[in-house]
N, CA, C and O atoms as a GROMACS GRO file, in nm:
protein
  576
    1MET      N    1  -0.842  -0.946   0.530
    1MET     CA    2  -0.911  -1.068   0.548
    1MET      C    3  -0.807  -1.171   0.549
    1MET      O    4  -0.715  -1.170   0.468
    2SER      N    5  -0.820  -1.264   0.643
    2SER     CA    6  -0.725  -1.366   0.641
    2SER      C    7  -0.735  -1.488   0.546
    2SER      O    8  -0.847  -1.524   0.509
    3THR      N    9  -0.635  -1.546   0.507
    3THR     CA   10  -0.624  -1.658   0.416
    3THR      C   11  -0.594  -1.772   0.502
    3THR      O   12  -0.495  -1.776   0.575
    4TYR      N   13  -0.687  -1.869   0.491
    4TYR     CA   14  -0.686  -1.993   0.580
    4TYR      C   15  -0.601  -2.108   0.505
    4TYR      O   16  -0.620  -2.135   0.386
    5GLN      N   17  -0.511  -2.170   0.581
    5GLN     CA   18  -0.434  -2.265   0.527
    5GLN      C   19  -0.448  -2.416   0.578
    5GLN      O   20  -0.407  -2.516   0.519
    6ARG      N   21  -0.518  -2.410   0.707
    6ARG     CA   22  -0.546  -2.538   0.777
    6ARG      C   23  -0.690  -2.519   0.825
    6ARG      O   24  -0.713  -2.436   0.913
    7ILE      N   25  -0.792  -2.596   0.768
    7ILE     CA   26  -0.935  -2.581   0.818
    7ILE      C   27  -0.963  -2.715   0.880
    7ILE      O   28  -0.941  -2.821   0.820
    8PHE      N   29  -1.018  -2.706   1.016
    8PHE     CA   30  -1.051  -2.817   1.078
    8PHE      C   31  -1.208  -2.821   1.087
    8PHE      O   32  -1.262  -2.724   1.140
    9ALA      N   33  -1.278  -2.914   1.044
    9ALA     CA   34  -1.435  -2.937   1.057
    9ALA      C   35  -1.468  -3.041   1.147
    9ALA      O   36  -1.424  -3.155   1.138
   10ALA      N   37  -1.557  -2.996   1.247
   10ALA     CA   38  -1.606  -3.098   1.338
   10ALA      C   39  -1.742  -3.155   1.303
   10ALA      O   40  -1.841  -3.082   1.300
   11LEU      N   41  -1.746  -3.286   1.276
   11LEU     CA   42  -1.873  -3.338   1.230
   11LEU      C   43  -1.944  -3.415   1.340
   11LEU      O   44  -1.881  -3.489   1.415
   12ASP      N   45  -2.074  -3.398   1.350
   12ASP     CA   46  -2.160  -3.434   1.447
   12ASP      C   47  -2.232  -3.579   1.418
   12ASP      O   48  -2.279  -3.645   1.510
   13GLY      N   49  -2.234  -3.621   1.281
   13GLY     CA   50  -2.300  -3.734   1.256
   13GLY      C   51  -2.437  -3.708   1.216
   13GLY      O   52  -2.491  -3.806   1.165
   14THR      N   53  -2.507  -3.606   1.225
   14THR     CA   54  -2.631  -3.576   1.203
   14THR      C   55  -2.646  -3.512   1.064
   14THR      O   56  -2.544  -3.483   1.002
   15ASP      N   57  -2.761  -3.490   1.013
   15ASP     CA   58  -2.798  -3.424   0.871
   15ASP      C   59  -2.734  -3.295   0.887
   15ASP      O   60  -2.679  -3.249   0.786
   16ALA      N   61  -2.730  -3.229   0.993
   16ALA     CA   62  -2.668  -3.088   0.996
   16ALA      C   63  -2.513  -3.081   0.966
   16ALA      O   64  -2.462  -2.976   0.929
   17GLN      N   65  -2.440  -3.202   0.983
   17GLN     CA   66  -2.307  -3.198   0.935
   17GLN      C   67  -2.275  -3.167   0.793
   17GLN      O   68  -2.162  -3.131   0.758
   18ASN      N   69  -2.383  -3.184   0.705
   18ASN     CA   70  -2.375  -3.152   0.561
   18ASN      C   71  -2.345  -3.010   0.528
   18ASN      O   72  -2.268  -2.980   0.436
   19ALA      N   73  -2.411  -2.917   0.609
   19ALA     CA   74  -2.390  -2.778   0.588
   19ALA      C   75  -2.242  -2.744   0.639
   19ALA      O   76  -2.174  -2.660   0.580
   20VAL      N   77  -2.198  -2.811   0.751
   20VAL     CA   78  -2.054  -2.787   0.792
   20VAL      C   79  -1.931  -2.829   0.682
   20VAL      O   80  -1.825  -2.770   0.658
   21ILE      N   81  -1.986  -2.954   0.622
   21ILE     CA   82  -1.885  -3.015   0.510
   21ILE      C   83  -1.893  -2.919   0.401
   21ILE      O   84  -1.786  -2.879   0.356
   22ARG      N   85  -2.005  -2.874   0.350
   22ARG     CA   86  -2.019  -2.784   0.229
   22ARG      C   87  -1.936  -2.661   0.258
   22ARG      O   88  -1.854  -2.628   0.173
   23ARG      N   89  -1.949  -2.585   0.377
   23ARG     CA   90  -1.892  -2.459   0.411
   23ARG      C   91  -1.738  -2.484   0.419
   23ARG      O   92  -1.667  -2.401   0.364
   24ALA      N   93  -1.682  -2.583   0.478
   24ALA     CA   94  -1.550  -2.620   0.504
   24ALA      C   95  -1.494  -2.646   0.375
   24ALA      O   96  -1.395  -2.581   0.342
   25VAL      N   97  -1.545  -2.733   0.293
   25VAL     CA   98  -1.495  -2.753   0.161
   25VAL      C   99  -1.483  -2.637   0.064
   25VAL      O  100  -1.388  -2.631  -0.013
   26ALA      N  101  -1.584  -2.541   0.067
   26ALA     CA  102  -1.586  -2.432  -0.007
   26ALA      C  103  -1.470  -2.332   0.034
   26ALA      O  104  -1.416  -2.267  -0.056
   27LEU      N  105  -1.432  -2.317   0.160
   27LEU     CA  106  -1.345  -2.229   0.220
   27LEU      C  107  -1.192  -2.292   0.184
   27LEU      O  108  -1.096  -2.219   0.158
   28ALA      N  109  -1.186  -2.417   0.188
   28ALA     CA  110  -1.057  -2.480   0.162
   28ALA      C  111  -1.031  -2.471   0.014
   28ALA      O  112  -0.914  -2.459  -0.025
   29ARG      N  113  -1.127  -2.475  -0.069
   29ARG     CA  114  -1.103  -2.448  -0.220
   29ARG      C  115  -1.078  -2.311  -0.248
   29ARG      O  116  -0.995  -2.283  -0.335
   30ALA      N  117  -1.145  -2.210  -0.179
   30ALA     CA  118  -1.120  -2.077  -0.211
   30ALA      C  119  -0.990  -2.033  -0.159
   30ALA      O  120  -0.937  -1.935  -0.212
   31ASN      N  121  -0.922  -2.101  -0.047
   31ASN     CA  122  -0.797  -2.063   0.012
   31ASN      C  123  -0.692  -2.145  -0.011
   31ASN      O  124  -0.582  -2.116   0.037
   32GLY      N  125  -0.710  -2.257  -0.087
   32GLY     CA  126  -0.601  -2.350  -0.118
   32GLY      C  127  -0.571  -2.420   0.024
   32GLY      O  128  -0.453  -2.449   0.047
   33ALA      N  129  -0.653  -2.446   0.107
   33ALA     CA  130  -0.619  -2.485   0.251
   33ALA      C  131  -0.638  -2.642   0.253
   33ALA      O  132  -0.715  -2.702   0.177
   34ALA      N  133  -0.553  -2.706   0.357
   34ALA     CA  134  -0.570  -2.839   0.388
   34ALA      C  135  -0.688  -2.855   0.477
   34ALA      O  136  -0.726  -2.764   0.550
   35LEU      N  137  -0.742  -2.965   0.469
   35LEU     CA  138  -0.865  -3.006   0.548
   35LEU      C  139  -0.852  -3.113   0.640
   35LEU      O  140  -0.784  -3.210   0.607
   36TYR      N  141  -0.912  -3.108   0.764
   36TYR     CA  142  -0.909  -3.220   0.862
   36TYR      C  143  -1.059  -3.219   0.911
   36TYR      O  144  -1.110  -3.128   0.976
   37PHE      N  145  -1.121  -3.334   0.871
   37PHE     CA  146  -1.264  -3.359   0.939
   37PHE      C  147  -1.240  -3.468   1.056
   37PHE      O  148  -1.167  -3.566   1.046
   38ALA      N  149  -1.314  -3.430   1.167
   38ALA     CA  150  -1.314  -3.520   1.283
   38ALA      C  151  -1.464  -3.533   1.339
   38ALA      O  152  -1.543  -3.439   1.348
   39HIS      N  153  -1.486  -3.656   1.372
   39HIS     CA  154  -1.598  -3.694   1.444
   39HIS      C  155  -1.574  -3.762   1.575
   39HIS      O  156  -1.481  -3.842   1.584
   40VAL      N  157  -1.649  -3.737   1.675
   40VAL     CA  158  -1.622  -3.790   1.820
   40VAL      C  159  -1.736  -3.877   1.849
   40VAL      O  160  -1.851  -3.836   1.836
   41VAL      N  161  -1.705  -4.015   1.892
   41VAL     CA  162  -1.800  -4.084   1.948
   41VAL      C  163  -1.793  -4.050   2.107
   41VAL      O  164  -1.695  -4.076   2.177
   42ASP      N  165  -1.906  -3.992   2.151
   42ASP     CA  166  -1.901  -3.962   2.293
   42ASP      C  167  -1.910  -4.086   2.382
   42ASP      O  168  -2.002  -4.167   2.379
   43SER      N  169  -1.786  -4.091   2.472
   43SER     CA  170  -1.796  -4.201   2.562
   43SER      C  171  -1.864  -4.193   2.691
   43SER      O  172  -1.860  -4.291   2.765
   44LEU      N  173  -1.928  -4.081   2.727
   44LEU     CA  174  -1.993  -4.061   2.848
   44LEU      C  175  -2.094  -4.165   2.879
   44LEU      O  176  -2.102  -4.213   2.992
   45PRO      N  177  -2.172  -4.201   2.780
   45PRO     CA  178  -2.281  -4.315   2.818
   45PRO      C  179  -2.196  -4.443   2.843
   45PRO      O  180  -2.258  -4.532   2.903
   46ALA      N  181  -2.081  -4.467   2.813
   46ALA     CA  182  -1.993  -4.588   2.850
   46ALA      C  183  -1.998  -4.603   3.007
   46ALA      O  184  -2.019  -4.710   3.066
   47ASP      N  185  -1.975  -4.479   3.068
   47ASP     CA  186  -1.958  -4.491   3.226
   47ASP      C  187  -2.104  -4.560   3.288
   47ASP      O  188  -2.105  -4.617   3.398
   48ALA      N  189  -2.204  -4.548   3.218
   48ALA     CA  190  -2.330  -4.595   3.260
   48ALA      C  191  -2.349  -4.740   3.224
   48ALA      O  192  -2.397  -4.821   3.304
   49ASN      N  193  -2.306  -4.774   3.091
   49ASN     CA  194  -2.340  -4.911   3.055
   49ASN      C  195  -2.219  -5.000   3.026
   49ASN      O  196  -2.243  -5.119   3.007
   50GLY      N  197  -2.104  -4.962   3.022
   50GLY     CA  198  -1.985  -5.039   3.016
   50GLY      C  199  -1.972  -5.074   2.856
   50GLY      O  200  -1.919  -5.183   2.835
   51ALA      N  201  -2.005  -5.010   2.760
   51ALA     CA  202  -2.010  -5.036   2.633
   51ALA      C  203  -1.867  -5.032   2.583
   51ALA      O  204  -1.778  -4.967   2.639
   52ASP      N  205  -1.850  -5.104   2.476
   52ASP     CA  206  -1.693  -5.101   2.430
   52ASP      C  207  -1.704  -4.991   2.306
   52ASP      O  208  -1.738  -5.015   2.190
   53TYR      N  209  -1.675  -4.892   2.351
   53TYR     CA  210  -1.679  -4.753   2.257
   53TYR      C  211  -1.570  -4.746   2.165
   53TYR      O  212  -1.579  -4.660   2.077
   54GLN      N  213  -1.457  -4.826   2.168
   54GLN     CA  214  -1.358  -4.852   2.067
   54GLN      C  215  -1.408  -4.921   1.943
   54GLN      O  216  -1.381  -4.885   1.828
   55ALA      N  217  -1.484  -5.027   1.978
   55ALA     CA  218  -1.540  -5.107   1.879
   55ALA      C  219  -1.653  -5.028   1.792
   55ALA      O  220  -1.666  -5.038   1.670
   56LEU      N  221  -1.730  -4.946   1.879
   56LEU     CA  222  -1.832  -4.866   1.814
   56LEU      C  223  -1.762  -4.757   1.727
   56LEU      O  224  -1.808  -4.733   1.615
   57ALA      N  225  -1.659  -4.695   1.771
   57ALA     CA  226  -1.596  -4.607   1.699
   57ALA      C  227  -1.541  -4.666   1.551
   57ALA      O  228  -1.540  -4.602   1.446
   58ALA      N  229  -1.504  -4.780   1.567
   58ALA     CA  230  -1.449  -4.841   1.436
   58ALA      C  231  -1.571  -4.856   1.347
   58ALA      O  232  -1.559  -4.829   1.227
   59GLY      N  233  -1.684  -4.895   1.394
   59GLY     CA  234  -1.801  -4.907   1.318
   59GLY      C  235  -1.857  -4.777   1.256
   59GLY      O  236  -1.894  -4.762   1.139
   60VAL      N  237  -1.856  -4.684   1.355
   60VAL     CA  238  -1.882  -4.541   1.333
   60VAL      C  239  -1.806  -4.478   1.206
   60VAL      O  240  -1.858  -4.420   1.111
   61ARG      N  241  -1.655  -4.505   1.229
   61ARG     CA  242  -1.582  -4.465   1.124
   61ARG      C  243  -1.594  -4.520   1.000
   61ARG      O  244  -1.586  -4.450   0.899
   62GLU      N  245  -1.617  -4.655   0.996
   62GLU     CA  246  -1.654  -4.720   0.847
   62GLU      C  247  -1.785  -4.676   0.803
   62GLU      O  248  -1.795  -4.677   0.680
   63ALA      N  249  -1.897  -4.635   0.869
   63ALA     CA  250  -1.995  -4.600   0.812
   63ALA      C  251  -1.988  -4.461   0.756
   63ALA      O  252  -2.044  -4.438   0.649
   64MET      N  253  -1.923  -4.364   0.823
   64MET     CA  254  -1.902  -4.240   0.793
   64MET      C  255  -1.811  -4.223   0.677
   64MET      O  256  -1.835  -4.136   0.593
   65GLU      N  257  -1.703  -4.305   0.668
   65GLU     CA  258  -1.605  -4.315   0.552
   65GLU      C  259  -1.692  -4.352   0.432
   65GLU      O  260  -1.686  -4.282   0.330
   66GLU      N  261  -1.773  -4.460   0.438
   66GLU     CA  262  -1.854  -4.504   0.322
   66GLU      C  263  -1.949  -4.377   0.284
   66GLU      O  264  -1.962  -4.339   0.167
   67ASN      N  265  -2.007  -4.323   0.380
   67ASN     CA  266  -2.103  -4.208   0.327
   67ASN      C  267  -2.021  -4.099   0.274
   67ASN      O  268  -2.062  -4.031   0.180
   68LEU      N  269  -1.905  -4.079   0.330
   68LEU     CA  270  -1.825  -3.951   0.286
   68LEU      C  271  -1.728  -3.966   0.180
   68LEU      O  272  -1.657  -3.876   0.136
   69ALA      N  273  -1.730  -4.123   0.132
   69ALA     CA  274  -1.631  -4.143   0.036
   69ALA      C  275  -1.642  -4.069  -0.090
   69ALA      O  276  -1.534  -4.026  -0.132
   70PRO      N  277  -1.735  -4.046  -0.154
   70PRO     CA  278  -1.747  -3.970  -0.274
   70PRO      C  279  -1.681  -3.824  -0.253
   70PRO      O  280  -1.608  -3.787  -0.345
   71MET      N  281  -1.697  -3.740  -0.147
   71MET     CA  282  -1.668  -3.634  -0.129
   71MET      C  283  -1.502  -3.650  -0.089
   71MET      O  284  -1.421  -3.583  -0.153
   72LEU      N  285  -1.467  -3.721  -0.003
   72LEU     CA  286  -1.300  -3.762   0.018
   72LEU      C  287  -1.239  -3.790  -0.120
   72LEU      O  288  -1.131  -3.739  -0.147
   73GLU      N  289  -1.291  -3.855  -0.194
   73GLU     CA  290  -1.219  -3.900  -0.308
   73GLU      C  291  -1.201  -3.775  -0.419
   73GLU      O  292  -1.100  -3.752  -0.486
   74GLU      N  293  -1.325  -3.702  -0.417
   74GLU     CA  294  -1.313  -3.565  -0.497
   74GLU      C  295  -1.206  -3.472  -0.446
   74GLU      O  296  -1.124  -3.415  -0.517
   75LEU      N  297  -1.219  -3.463  -0.298
   75LEU     CA  298  -1.120  -3.382  -0.249
   75LEU      C  299  -0.975  -3.425  -0.258
   75LEU      O  300  -0.887  -3.339  -0.257
   76ALA      N  301  -0.944  -3.554  -0.267
   76ALA     CA  302  -0.813  -3.632  -0.283
   76ALA      C  303  -0.749  -3.574  -0.429
   76ALA      O  304  -0.631  -3.544  -0.445
   77ASN      N  305  -0.863  -3.568  -0.539
   77ASN     CA  306  -0.815  -3.539  -0.656
   77ASN      C  307  -0.829  -3.396  -0.694
   77ASN      O  308  -0.812  -3.369  -0.813
   78ASP      N  309  -0.862  -3.283  -0.596
   78ASP     CA  310  -0.886  -3.161  -0.622
   78ASP      C  311  -0.747  -3.075  -0.594
   78ASP      O  312  -0.707  -3.059  -0.479
   79PRO      N  313  -0.687  -3.029  -0.694
   79PRO     CA  314  -0.562  -2.951  -0.677
   79PRO      C  315  -0.585  -2.828  -0.590
   79PRO      O  316  -0.484  -2.770  -0.549
   80ARG      N  317  -0.701  -2.783  -0.558
   80ARG     CA  318  -0.716  -2.655  -0.472
   80ARG      C  319  -0.699  -2.689  -0.338
   80ARG      O  320  -0.679  -2.600  -0.256
   81VAL      N  321  -0.707  -2.827  -0.298
   81VAL     CA  322  -0.699  -2.878  -0.151
   81VAL      C  323  -0.580  -2.968  -0.155
   81VAL      O  324  -0.578  -3.076  -0.215
   82PRO      N  325  -0.472  -2.911  -0.081
   82PRO     CA  326  -0.351  -3.001  -0.066
   82PRO      C  327  -0.365  -3.110   0.007
   82PRO      O  328  -0.287  -3.200  -0.025
   83SER      N  329  -0.445  -3.134   0.101
   83SER     CA  330  -0.467  -3.259   0.174
   83SER      C  331  -0.605  -3.254   0.233
   83SER      O  332  -0.672  -3.151   0.238
   84CYS      N  333  -0.649  -3.390   0.283
   84CYS     CA  334  -0.762  -3.409   0.326
   84CYS      C  335  -0.759  -3.526   0.421
   84CYS      O  336  -0.731  -3.638   0.377
   85GLU      N  337  -0.787  -3.504   0.558
   85GLU     CA  338  -0.773  -3.624   0.651
   85GLU      C  339  -0.931  -3.630   0.723
   85GLU      O  340  -1.009  -3.536   0.737
   86PHE      N  341  -0.948  -3.771   0.762
   86PHE     CA  342  -1.068  -3.777   0.833
   86PHE      C  343  -1.044  -3.864   0.953
   86PHE      O  344  -0.972  -3.963   0.940
   87LYS      N  345  -1.101  -3.831   1.075
   87LYS     CA  346  -1.067  -3.917   1.193
   87LYS      C  347  -1.176  -3.911   1.279
   87LYS      O  348  -1.236  -3.806   1.302
   88VAL      N  349  -1.213  -4.050   1.343
   88VAL     CA  350  -1.303  -4.079   1.429
   88VAL      C  351  -1.252  -4.111   1.569
   88VAL      O  352  -1.195  -4.219   1.583
   89GLY      N  353  -1.267  -4.020   1.686
   89GLY     CA  354  -1.225  -4.050   1.810
   89GLY      C  355  -1.306  -4.087   1.917
   89GLY      O  356  -1.427  -4.074   1.898
   90VAL      N  357  -1.268  -4.132   2.030
   90VAL     CA  358  -1.361  -4.155   2.137
   90VAL      C  359  -1.327  -4.098   2.247
   90VAL      O  360  -1.209  -4.089   2.282
   91GLY      N  361  -1.435  -4.047   2.324
   91GLY     CA  362  -1.410  -3.991   2.443
   91GLY      C  363  -1.510  -3.877   2.477
   91GLY      O  364  -1.614  -3.864   2.411
   92ARG      N  365  -1.482  -3.799   2.574
   92ARG     CA  366  -1.564  -3.684   2.589
   92ARG      C  367  -1.550  -3.587   2.477
   92ARG      O  368  -1.437  -3.553   2.442
   93VAL      N  369  -1.658  -3.539   2.417
   93VAL     CA  370  -1.661  -3.475   2.282
   93VAL      C  371  -1.569  -3.341   2.284
   93VAL      O  372  -1.491  -3.315   2.193
   94VAL      N  373  -1.584  -3.274   2.377
   94VAL     CA  374  -1.503  -3.134   2.382
   94VAL      C  375  -1.350  -3.170   2.407
   94VAL      O  376  -1.260  -3.113   2.346
   95ASP      N  377  -1.328  -3.272   2.503
   95ASP     CA  378  -1.174  -3.299   2.528
   95ASP      C  379  -1.107  -3.378   2.389
   95ASP      O  380  -0.990  -3.363   2.355
   96VAL      N  381  -1.193  -3.454   2.326
   96VAL     CA  382  -1.121  -3.521   2.204
   96VAL      C  383  -1.108  -3.419   2.089
   96VAL      O  384  -1.015  -3.424   2.009
   97LEU      N  385  -1.204  -3.328   2.084
   97LEU     CA  386  -1.192  -3.221   1.980
   97LEU      C  387  -1.066  -3.124   2.022
   97LEU      O  388  -0.982  -3.092   1.939
   98GLU      N  389  -1.063  -3.088   2.135
   98GLU     CA  390  -0.952  -3.010   2.183
   98GLU      C  391  -0.828  -3.077   2.149
   98GLU      O  392  -0.743  -3.001   2.102
   99GLU      N  393  -0.795  -3.197   2.160
   99GLU     CA  394  -0.689  -3.275   2.121
   99GLU      C  395  -0.661  -3.274   1.977
   99GLU      O  396  -0.545  -3.252   1.941
  100HIS      N  397  -0.751  -3.296   1.891
  100HIS     CA  398  -0.728  -3.293   1.743
  100HIS      C  399  -0.687  -3.142   1.708
  100HIS      O  400  -0.589  -3.115   1.639
  101VAL      N  401  -0.766  -3.054   1.760
  101VAL     CA  402  -0.736  -2.910   1.731
  101VAL      C  403  -0.592  -2.869   1.778
  101VAL      O  404  -0.520  -2.796   1.710
  102GLY      N  405  -0.558  -2.916   1.888
  102GLY     CA  406  -0.432  -2.880   1.951
  102GLY      C  407  -0.315  -2.952   1.858
  102GLY      O  408  -0.214  -2.889   1.829
  103GLU      N  409  -0.332  -3.066   1.821
  103GLU     CA  410  -0.231  -3.151   1.733
  103GLU      C  411  -0.225  -3.084   1.603
  103GLU      O  412  -0.115  -3.062   1.552
  104TRP      N  413  -0.348  -3.046   1.538
  104TRP     CA  414  -0.345  -3.008   1.393
  104TRP      C  415  -0.316  -2.871   1.374
  104TRP      O  416  -0.270  -2.833   1.266
  105GLU      N  417  -0.339  -2.788   1.474
  105GLU     CA  418  -0.316  -2.640   1.485
  105GLU      C  419  -0.372  -2.571   1.365
  105GLU      O  420  -0.297  -2.506   1.292
  106PRO      N  421  -0.511  -2.582   1.339
  106PRO     CA  422  -0.572  -2.509   1.224
  106PRO      C  423  -0.576  -2.363   1.250
  106PRO      O  424  -0.561  -2.319   1.364
  107ASP      N  425  -0.600  -2.280   1.138
  107ASP     CA  426  -0.621  -2.135   1.164
  107ASP      C  427  -0.772  -2.105   1.141
  107ASP      O  428  -0.812  -1.989   1.143
  108LEU      N  429  -0.867  -2.222   1.117
  108LEU     CA  430  -0.997  -2.197   1.118
  108LEU      C  431  -1.072  -2.319   1.171
  108LEU      O  432  -1.041  -2.424   1.114
  109VAL      N  433  -1.146  -2.326   1.248
  109VAL     CA  434  -1.237  -2.456   1.296
  109VAL      C  435  -1.388  -2.425   1.260
  109VAL      O  436  -1.446  -2.326   1.304
  110VAL      N  437  -1.445  -2.518   1.178
  110VAL     CA  438  -1.574  -2.501   1.137
  110VAL      C  439  -1.652  -2.611   1.226
  110VAL      O  440  -1.609  -2.722   1.256
  111CYS      N  441  -1.763  -2.559   1.257
  111CYS     CA  442  -1.851  -2.655   1.339
  111CYS      C  443  -2.002  -2.600   1.320
  111CYS      O  444  -2.031  -2.490   1.273
  112GLY      N  445  -2.090  -2.695   1.364
  112GLY     CA  446  -2.221  -2.668   1.352
  112GLY      C  447  -2.292  -2.637   1.482
  112GLY      O  448  -2.236  -2.638   1.592
  113GLU      N  449  -2.429  -2.608   1.457
  113GLU     CA  450  -2.505  -2.568   1.578
  113GLU      C  451  -2.631  -2.650   1.580
  113GLU      O  452  -2.710  -2.643   1.486
  114ARG      N  453  -2.652  -2.726   1.681
  114ARG     CA  454  -2.758  -2.831   1.670
  114ARG      C  455  -2.886  -2.736   1.718
  114ARG      O  456  -2.995  -2.753   1.664
  115GLY      N  457  -2.872  -2.658   1.798
  115GLY     CA  458  -3.009  -2.564   1.834
  115GLY      C  459  -3.076  -2.648   1.945
  115GLY      O  460  -3.199  -2.651   1.937
  116TYR      N  461  -3.022  -2.712   2.040
  116TYR     CA  462  -3.078  -2.771   2.152
  116TYR      C  463  -3.177  -2.679   2.230
  116TYR      O  464  -3.151  -2.559   2.231
  117SER      N  465  -3.284  -2.721   2.292
  117SER     CA  466  -3.363  -2.643   2.380
  117SER      C  467  -3.288  -2.610   2.485
  117SER      O  468  -3.186  -2.675   2.510
  118ASP      N  469  -3.332  -2.491   2.572
  118ASP     CA  470  -3.269  -2.457   2.678
  118ASP      C  471  -3.243  -2.548   2.780
  118ASP      O  472  -3.142  -2.534   2.850
  119ILE      N  473  -3.334  -2.655   2.801
  119ILE     CA  474  -3.326  -2.746   2.906
  119ILE      C  475  -3.214  -2.850   2.866
  119ILE      O  476  -3.132  -2.889   2.948
  120LYS      N  477  -3.215  -2.889   2.745
  120LYS     CA  478  -3.128  -2.993   2.699
  120LYS      C  479  -2.992  -2.926   2.705
  120LYS      O  480  -2.897  -2.985   2.756
  121TYR      N  481  -2.980  -2.812   2.657
  121TYR     CA  482  -2.860  -2.736   2.664
  121TYR      C  483  -2.773  -2.727   2.802
  121TYR      O  484  -2.652  -2.735   2.818
  122ALA      N  485  -2.861  -2.710   2.881
  122ALA     CA  486  -2.823  -2.708   3.043
  122ALA      C  487  -2.764  -2.832   3.058
  122ALA      O  488  -2.661  -2.826   3.126
  123PHE      N  489  -2.795  -2.951   3.018
  123PHE     CA  490  -2.736  -3.074   3.059
  123PHE      C  491  -2.634  -3.132   2.973
  123PHE      O  492  -2.557  -3.217   3.017
  124VAL      N  493  -2.625  -3.082   2.830
  124VAL     CA  494  -2.522  -3.134   2.741
  124VAL      C  495  -2.423  -3.030   2.708
  124VAL      O  496  -2.320  -3.056   2.645
  125GLY      N  497  -2.452  -2.913   2.749
  125GLY     CA  498  -2.367  -2.802   2.697
  125GLY      C  499  -2.356  -2.768   2.556
  125GLY      O  500  -2.439  -2.817   2.478
  126SER      N  501  -2.268  -2.692   2.513
  126SER     CA  502  -2.256  -2.648   2.372
  126SER      C  503  -2.124  -2.672   2.326
  126SER      O  504  -2.032  -2.602   2.369
  127VAL      N  505  -2.104  -2.760   2.242
  127VAL     CA  506  -1.969  -2.800   2.175
  127VAL      C  507  -1.927  -2.666   2.087
  127VAL      O  508  -1.812  -2.624   2.098
  128SER      N  509  -2.003  -2.612   2.017
  128SER     CA  510  -1.980  -2.492   1.948
  128SER      C  511  -1.919  -2.384   2.035
  128SER      O  512  -1.813  -2.329   2.006
  129LYS      N  513  -1.993  -2.356   2.147
  129LYS     CA  514  -1.967  -2.263   2.249
  129LYS      C  515  -1.815  -2.297   2.308
  129LYS      O  516  -1.723  -2.216   2.318
  130HIS      N  517  -1.812  -2.401   2.335
  130HIS     CA  518  -1.666  -2.444   2.390
  130HIS      C  519  -1.559  -2.419   2.291
  130HIS      O  520  -1.452  -2.369   2.327
  131LEU      N  521  -1.581  -2.451   2.171
  131LEU     CA  522  -1.490  -2.430   2.075
  131LEU      C  523  -1.446  -2.282   2.044
  131LEU      O  524  -1.332  -2.253   2.008
  132ILE      N  525  -1.546  -2.193   2.060
  132ILE     CA  526  -1.536  -2.060   2.029
  132ILE      C  527  -1.439  -2.008   2.150
  132ILE      O  528  -1.340  -1.937   2.130
  133ARG      N  529  -1.480  -2.052   2.277
  133ARG     CA  530  -1.401  -2.005   2.396
  133ARG      C  531  -1.246  -2.064   2.403
  133ARG      O  532  -1.155  -1.996   2.451
  134THR      N  533  -1.230  -2.169   2.362
  134THR     CA  534  -1.104  -2.240   2.376
  134THR      C  535  -1.005  -2.230   2.271
  134THR      O  536  -0.886  -2.228   2.302
  135CYS      N  537  -1.046  -2.224   2.135
  135CYS     CA  538  -0.980  -2.243   2.023
  135CYS      C  539  -0.893  -2.099   2.006
  135CYS      O  540  -0.948  -1.995   2.041
  136ARG      N  541  -0.778  -2.096   1.960
  136ARG     CA  542  -0.662  -2.001   1.968
  136ARG      C  543  -0.689  -1.943   1.803
  136ARG      O  544  -0.609  -1.858   1.764
  137CYS      N  545  -0.773  -1.976   1.730
  137CYS     CA  546  -0.801  -1.952   1.598
  137CYS      C  547  -0.956  -1.901   1.570
  137CYS      O  548  -1.045  -1.901   1.654
  138ASP      N  549  -0.967  -1.861   1.445
  138ASP     CA  550  -1.110  -1.838   1.412
  138ASP      C  551  -1.199  -1.950   1.432
  138ASP      O  552  -1.159  -2.065   1.419
  139VAL      N  553  -1.322  -1.921   1.462
  139VAL     CA  554  -1.430  -2.045   1.470
  139VAL      C  555  -1.541  -1.991   1.396
  139VAL      O  556  -1.591  -1.880   1.418
  140LEU      N  557  -1.580  -2.074   1.306
  140LEU     CA  558  -1.704  -2.045   1.221
  140LEU      C  559  -1.818  -2.132   1.265
  140LEU      O  560  -1.796  -2.252   1.254
  141VAL      N  561  -1.935  -2.096   1.313
  141VAL     CA  562  -2.051  -2.178   1.363
  141VAL      C  563  -2.135  -2.184   1.235
  141VAL      O  564  -2.178  -2.075   1.198
  142VAL      N  565  -2.164  -2.277   1.169
  142VAL     CA  566  -2.257  -2.284   1.063
  142VAL      C  567  -2.389  -2.323   1.102
  142VAL      O  568  -2.410  -2.430   1.161
  143LYS      N  569  -2.491  -2.232   1.069
  143LYS     CA  570  -2.628  -2.254   1.120
  143LYS      C  571  -2.702  -2.314   1.000
  143LYS      O  572  -2.667  -2.284   0.886
  144GLU      N  573  -2.801  -2.397   1.021
  144GLU     CA  574  -2.870  -2.451   0.895
  144GLU      C  575  -2.978  -2.345   0.867
  144GLU      O  576  -3.054  -2.357   0.771
   0.00000   0.00000   0.00000
């Protein structure tokens, strides 16, 4: 069995992300691994309405950091987790996640599964399926 040293967790901003966070933290503690959490503000709607998604991303980051602050502080003081980063990006979700994963080079990616209906899946695709196909490391899809 592999020992993971760098764990990347993709957060989607829904309640389902709590299961992803719990699993990523447990694996990081068990393996002594560094953690990298990322959330992406999808910019595709910006094409339709001209919204300022950079400003939105700043607001999302602030809200998520406030929400995640107790856990991030706990991890910062946990000797079993060498480092913990959190970033919010803006763009097409799969493209930005690919960028983050490519830059950070994890040996495990943890993501969630939203469980969209077949019709909605046909329109939005599957981030977890994309990560499974494109990542050069193990990918764990956490189901609620």
